[in-house]
C-alpha positions in Angstrom: -23.2 48.2 94.3 -23.6 45.8 97.0 -24.2 42.3 95.9 -27.5 40.7 97.1 -27.2 38.2 100.1 -28.4 34.6 100.1 -31.3 35.7 102.2 -32.3 38.2 99.4 -32.1 35.4 96.9 -34.2 33.1 99.0 -36.8 35.8 99.7 -37.1 36.8 96.1 -37.6 33.1 95.0 -40.4 32.6 97.7 -42.1 35.8 96.7 -42.0 34.8 92.9 -43.6 31.5 93.9 -46.5 33.1 95.9 -47.1 35.7 93.1 -47.3 32.9 90.5 -50.1 31.3 92.5 -51.8 34.5 93.5 -55.1 33.7 91.7 -55.6 30.4 93.5 -54.6 31.6 97.0 -56.9 33.2 99.6 -55.9 36.8 99.9 -57.2 37.1 103.4 -54.9 34.4 105.0 -51.2 34.4 105.2 -49.5 32.1 102.8 -48.8 28.5 104.0 -47.2 25.7 102.1 -48.2 22.0 102.0 -45.4 19.6 101.7 -45.5 19.4 97.9 -45.4 23.0 97.5 -42.5 23.3 99.9 -40.6 20.6 98.1 -41.1 22.5 94.9 -39.7 25.7 96.5 -36.6 23.9 97.7 -36.1 22.4 94.1 -36.5 25.7 92.5 -33.9 27.2 95.0 -31.4 24.3 94.2 -31.9 24.8 90.4 -31.4 28.5 90.3 -28.8 28.9 93.1 -25.8 28.2 90.7 -26.7 31.0 88.4 -27.4 33.5 91.2 -24.2 32.6 92.9 -22.3 33.1 89.6 -22.8 36.9 90.1 -20.1 36.7 92.7 -18.0 34.8 90.2 -18.3 37.7 87.6 -17.5 40.2 90.3 -14.4 38.3 91.4 -13.3 38.1 87.6 -13.7 41.8 87.2 -11.4 42.4 90.3 -8.7 40.1 88.8 -9.1 41.6 85.4 -8.1 44.9 87.2 -4.9 43.3 88.3 -4.0 42.3 84.8 -1.4 44.8 83.5 -1.5 43.7 80.0 -5.2 42.8 79.6 -4.4 39.3 78.4 -6.2 37.2 81.2 -3.0 36.9 83.2 -2.1 38.4 86.8 1.5 38.3 88.1 1.6 35.9 91.0 3.0 38.6 93.4 0.2 41.0 92.4 -2.3 38.3 93.0 -1.1 37.7 96.5 -0.6 41.3 97.3 -4.3 42.3 96.5 -6.9 43.0 99.1 -10.2 44.4 97.5 -13.0 46.3 98.8 -15.2 43.5 97.5 -13.6 41.2 100.3 -11.5 39.1 98.0 -8.1 37.9 99.5 -6.4 35.4 97.3 -4.7 32.7 99.3 -4.3 29.7 97.2 -1.0 28.1 97.1 1.3 27.9 94.1 1.1 24.2 94.1 -2.7 24.5 93.9 -2.7 26.9 91.1 -0.3 24.6 89.3 -2.3 21.5 89.8 -5.6 23.1 88.6 -4.2 24.6 85.5 -4.2 28.3 86.9 -0.5 29.0 86.7 1.4 30.1 83.6 5.2 29.2 84.3 6.3 29.8 80.7 8.8 32.4 82.2 9.8 30.5 85.4 11.0 33.6 87.3 7.7 35.5 86.6 4.8 33.2 87.1 1.3 34.3 86.2 -2.1 33.5 87.3 -4.6 32.6 84.6 -7.8 34.4 85.4 -10.3 32.0 83.9 -8.7 28.8 85.1 -8.5 30.2 88.5 -12.1 31.4 88.7 -13.2 28.0 87.5 -11.1 26.1 90.0 -12.5 24.0 92.9 -11.4 26.6 95.5 -14.2 28.9 94.1 -17.0 26.2 94.5 -19.1 27.3 97.5 -21.3 24.4 97.9 -20.7 20.7 97.3 -22.0 17.2 98.3 -21.5 13.7 97.2 -23.4 14.3 94.1 -22.7 17.8 92.9 -20.8 21.1 93.5 -22.0 24.6 92.9 -19.1 26.3 91.2 -18.5 29.3 88.8 -20.2 28.8 85.4 -17.8 28.4 82.3 -18.7 31.3 80.1 -16.8 29.7 77.2 -19.5 27.1 76.9 -21.9 29.8 75.8 -19.4 31.0 73.2 -18.8 27.5 71.8 -22.6 27.0 71.7 -23.1 30.1 69.6 -20.3 29.0 67.2 -21.6 25.5 67.1 -25.1 26.9 66.4 -23.7 28.6 63.2 -21.4 25.9 62.0 -23.4 22.7 62.7 -20.4 20.6 62.0 -17.3 19.3 64.0 -15.0 21.1 61.7 -14.9 24.5 59.8 -12.5 26.4 57.6 -10.4 29.0 59.3 -11.8 31.6 57.1 -15.4 31.0 58.3 -14.4 30.7 61.9 -12.4 34.0 61.7 -15.5 35.7 60.3 -17.9 34.1 63.1 -15.6 34.7 65.9 -14.9 38.3 64.8 -18.6 39.1 65.4 -18.8 37.5 68.7 -18.7 39.3 72.0 -18.4 38.2 75.6 -18.9 39.6 79.1 -15.7 41.4 78.9 -14.9 41.7 75.2 -16.7 43.6 72.5 -17.0 42.0 69.1 -13.6 42.2 67.5 -14.6 42.6 63.9 -11.5 41.7 62.1 -9.2 39.6 64.3 -5.5 40.4 64.6 -3.1 39.1 62.0 -1.4 37.0 64.8 -4.7 35.2 65.6 -5.5 34.6 61.9 -2.0 33.2 61.4 -2.4 30.8 64.3 -5.9 29.6 63.3 -4.7 29.1 59.7 -1.7 27.0 61.1 -4.2 24.8 63.0 -6.2 24.3 59.8 -3.1 23.4 57.9 -2.1 20.9 60.6 -5.4 19.2 60.2 -5.7 19.0 56.4 -7.4 22.3 55.7 -10.1 22.4 58.4 -10.1 23.4 62.1 -11.6 20.7 64.6 -13.8 22.6 66.9 -13.2 20.3 69.8 -9.6 19.8 69.8 -6.9 21.2 72.2 -5.4 23.6 69.6 -8.6 25.3 68.9 -9.4 25.5 72.6 -5.9 27.3 73.1 -6.6 29.6 70.2 -10.0 30.4 71.7 -8.3 31.2 75.1 -6.2 33.8 73.1 -9.3 35.5 71.6 -11.4 35.5 75.0 -8.7 35.0 77.6 -11.2 36.1 80.5 -13.9 33.6 79.5 -12.2 30.6 77.9 -9.7 28.6 80.1 -6.4 27.5 78.9 -6.7 23.8 78.2 -4.8 21.4 80.4 -4.6 17.9 81.5 -4.2 17.3 85.2 -1.8 14.8 86.3 -4.5 13.5 88.7 -8.1 13.9 87.8 -9.1 14.3 91.4 -7.5 17.7 91.7 -10.7 19.1 90.0 -12.9 17.8 92.8 -13.6 20.0 95.8 -13.2 17.1 98.2 -9.6 16.6 97.2 -8.8 20.1 98.7 -10.6 19.4 102.0 -9.0 20.9 105.2 -7.5 23.9 103.4 -5.0 21.8 101.5 -5.2 24.6 98.9 -4.1 27.4 101.0 -0.8 29.0 101.0 1.0 29.9 104.3 1.7 33.5 105.3 5.3 32.8 104.8 4.9 31.4 101.3 2.9 34.4 100.3 5.5 36.8 101.7 8.3 34.9 99.8 6.2 35.2 96.5 5.7 38.8 97.0 9.4 39.6 97.9 10.3 37.5 94.9 8.1 39.5 92.5 9.5 42.7 94.0 13.1 41.6 93.3 12.4 40.9 89.7 10.6 44.2 89.1 13.6 46.2 90.1 
């Protein structure tokens, strides 16, 4: 289905505003808006624009998931660059950009992989920014963490309790697992053992574990060498873009290692 345009969003919000005030408006005159109402409409547009725009983020995530051969939240770099979708997504970010924003898995040096969630949440996908704020893709993992925190109501919990709770959680791309895999269970118990029998919910190791459970929603935790790389303005003037020659080289490199 075709995604709604910005004009559709703005028109829909305006119609909602008029409808909410239908009982106090003159039905025989076309609607007009004094300054205070116009300001309220603009404020509502600003507050709701991010959630509306996130529909495109979710659509892009689905496209990337389709490029993930093993369904683990990772896309081979050459496949990432080769892709041109009907939805209009062409991925041009440089390898250096992907590395700096935590979206590149180089655990196997000859076969670099793009982390779907880290890429989607990266600054190159922020479509509006100012000195005070940016409109970027929403972090779906925050909702999962909020659900978990709502059940536990404490900064730590036993591995057994977390396994039971997380096993019954679902995300936009993953149904509830029920019983988690033995490997995930072993990894979580190792985190608990490392911390004296309980798992800190806001630690790096648990964030890594949650990324394994929900690879398309929870980003892989990383610490940038320079905090400014997470800001949109750092990548002004297309500094994040790869050249056609670089892209061609990565595609050829991937082809050579797939033979």
